[in-house]
C-alpha positions, 0 to 999 in steps of 0.5 A: 447320518447326514442323509437321515432326514433327506426324503426321496421322491417316492416318500422314503428317506435316504437311509431306507426308512419311511413314515408310517402314520398310526392313529391312537384311538384313545387319544384320537391322534395320529402319530408318525413313526420312522420304520422300515419293512423289516421292522416286526409288529412288536417293534412298531408298537414299542416305538409307538409307546415310547414316542407317546411317553405316557404312563398308561397300560397299553397291554390290551392294545393292538394294531388294526388295519382298517382298509384290509379289515385285519388285526396285526396280531402276529407280533413276530411278523414284519411289516413287509410280511403283512404287506404294510407300506407307507400309504397304510393307515393303521390304528392302535386300539384296545382289543377289548371293547364294550358290546351291548348284548340283548340276551334271549330273555330280551334283557340288555347287558353291556359286556367287554368283549375281545374284538380281535378274537373270532366270534366263536371264541368271543361267544365262548367267553361271554357264555363262560361269564354268564355260566352257560355251558356248551357255547357252541350252540349260541352265536351273535346276530345283528338286530333286525330292522323293522321296515314298518318303523320310520327312521329317527332323524337324530342318531342320539334319538335312534340309539335312545329308541333302541334301548327303550324298545329292547329293555323290559321291566325290572332291574338287571343291576347290582352294586359291586366292584368293577368287572367285565360285565355291566348291566343296564338298569331301568333308569336312563343312564343307570349303569352298574357293574356286577361280579362275574357269574362263572364258576370254574367248579360248575357249582350247582345253582339250584334248590336241592328239593325241587331243582328250581333256581335259588333266590337271587337276593343273596347272589347280588347282595351276599358276601360271595356271589360265586359261593355254592348255591348262589344263582345268577339273576339270568336264571330267573324268568321275569314276567312281562307286565305291559302288553305294549312291549310286544307292540315295540318288538319286530314281528316277522309277517312272512317266511321271507321276513324270517329269512331276512332276519337270518342273514344277520348271523355273524361269521363265527370264524372272523372277528367282530372288527372284521365284520364291521361291529363297532364299539357299543353296538347292539347285537343279539345273543341267541341259540343258533343251532337247535340241538341242545346237548345234556340239559342238566338242571344241576348245572344249567339253570341259566342255560335252561332259563335263557332257552325257555325265554327264547322259546317263549318269545318265538311263540309270542312274536309268532315266529313259530306257529302253534294251534290254539290248544298248544297256545293254551298249554304254553300260556298255562306253563308261562303263567306257572313259571311267572308265578314261581319266578316271582316267588323265588325272587321275593322270598327266602328259601325258609319261606318257600314251603309256606308260599307253595301252600298259599299257591295251592289254596289260591288254585283251589279257590280258582278251581271252585270258581271255574266250577271244578273245570278239570281237563283230561287233556294230557299235556305231553300229547300235542300231536293228537287232533284237538277238541275244543269246548267252551261256553260261547254266545252265538248270533245269526244276524238277520235284517230287522232282528232285535234278537241278541246272542244266545249262550251255548256249550260249543264243541269244535271237533274235526271240521264242525261245531256242535252247539248244546244248550248246556254242558250237561246236554253235550253227550246227546244230540246237539241243538245246532251243528255247523259244518265249517268245511270251506268257511271263511273265518274273520277274527274281530278282537279288541283287547282294550274293550274286551271284545273277542268275536269270531265271524264265520261265513259258512257255505250252504246251498243258497249261498253263505250263512253268517254266524258270529261267535262271542267269547267272554275271554281266553283267561279262564281257559288258560287258568283251567289248563294250568291245573295240569301243570300246577304241581310242577317245580319251576325247573320242570315247567321250564323243561316241559315248555322247551320240550313242547316247543321242540315238538312243534312241526316248525321247530328248529327250521332256519330259513334263507332265500335261495335260487335252486339250479334250473329254477327261474324264481327264488325259493326258500331253503330251510335248514334244521338239525337233521335235514335240508328242506326246499320250500315254496316262498309264498306258501311255506309248503315243503317241496322236497326234503333231504336228510343229513344222514344221507349226505355224502359231502358238500362244498361252496363255489365262493365266486358265484356263491353257490352251495352244492350238496351231494346225497347218496341217492341223488346226483347233487343239490345246488342253490345260490344264496340270495342277498346273504353271504353263502358262508352263513348257510355253509356254517349252518350245515357244518355246525349241525353236522358237528353237533350231531357228531358230538351228540352221537359220541356223547362228547362234552369236550368241544373240538374247536378245530373240528368245528371250524374245519366243518363250518369254514370249508376246510374239509 
């Protein structure tokens, strides 16, 4: 015993013990412990708590090894088995930390998440809290950086700017007792706790008459937030009231920008701490896999609304392209959804029938204003060649001319524009016809000054003819298209929006920068729910497509970051991932294989082990 305090040259004590320093993050204080390599992790934590001698609940704390990026969670393992020696710097820190999440509807929430769980499990817990079924379809994404915006000088200014940019109008707040979810309100520093939103019995949160979410008033201020029929505020779409919001958000300008965004997906098989996620960091919760299983209005009010919101923002931010006719359809659906959402939020159920009557009357007045402009366009038919017709003003600039724009009824079909003096004359021969094949189109739009012009340079034998088209606005056409969806319920309109989104040619393709074996330049690899696509990085054109149904196997060479996929009719497809971890690409392929198997078997229960075998390269 006399030799206990004698320290040897190697740092160990004469009795075989050595000093281990542990940083207690709650106290920001290093605590030295005398241990041996045979002490198990549970014993280390017990010694630490006894030495601190504080009345505090330490049950959520665990040891984190920063250098190795490892949680020491197996309390029966010894320090020797983990490889912990005297030079190790361990942290005694809570496993549950605050995470700021931007939901698909762009709202910000604060939620406590287990930073020691795999991301897959953390997302599952978050989804359970928000009453979202099938959490395997979602994951966490790091916020993309906008290269056009300058960096803030001060950290606090940067964080404040992020909150202001990400947070939209309308409160997401509620009074109540403490819980694991915190909502950031519209006022700076305004944070309120909310009750949990998950119902173990999967109680329907819909109106039995039309399938729409019930009014959120009772959910936030009622006696029992989890009682039958009370919805989540996350199930109600909140309209955008300021055009400045779109200007604050990052818009990918090219396919390369989209590919750079996708490198931010977190690894589902590792914990948040292992991937350098910090306490109070901002992450994006998004639907990662575009394969949606069993969308049921009875149980999926939140899930359907968040899917609608992700679809809406992908169109508004031009992440996915659509034609002008499709744009009008999406705008009409969005207008209808916003209208019904406001009604649902502001009124009680017993006033709903009266409100519908008022909306019908307003729409009838609108129809009269638009001169009875009913359209025969079938909403579900978005694959046909579009035909556009509207009143436009046409101007052909000439030198020394004083003549202005002339009004015409213009019809655009195929590659020509036919101009008639009135709509009634559109069935006969046009007064003027312009062939647009090979023409140059330049938009001249200024929303603030209500300027909506299109400049055309049309090739002719003598050179180029310049024609200007002027639109009064696009609002009337959207309201006219709204007549097709005016009778839909809220949930039907959201489902139709999602279905139309899924019908777009570019739907569900996730892009990554890749260099294929034998190629000297970078291309793009597009991963969809049923296929792989090699794409030209400059034009976005598909070079070759491979179906998952024809795939035999795939593997990864982790040293050189090469993914190899073998198909039944080809030898192999090999490519090296660019500036991303090939694990992200590998997880997308495995995830879609898993989801396709789930849908084929109609299996609602999640086989988590099978998911990780497919996405982690264990098979």
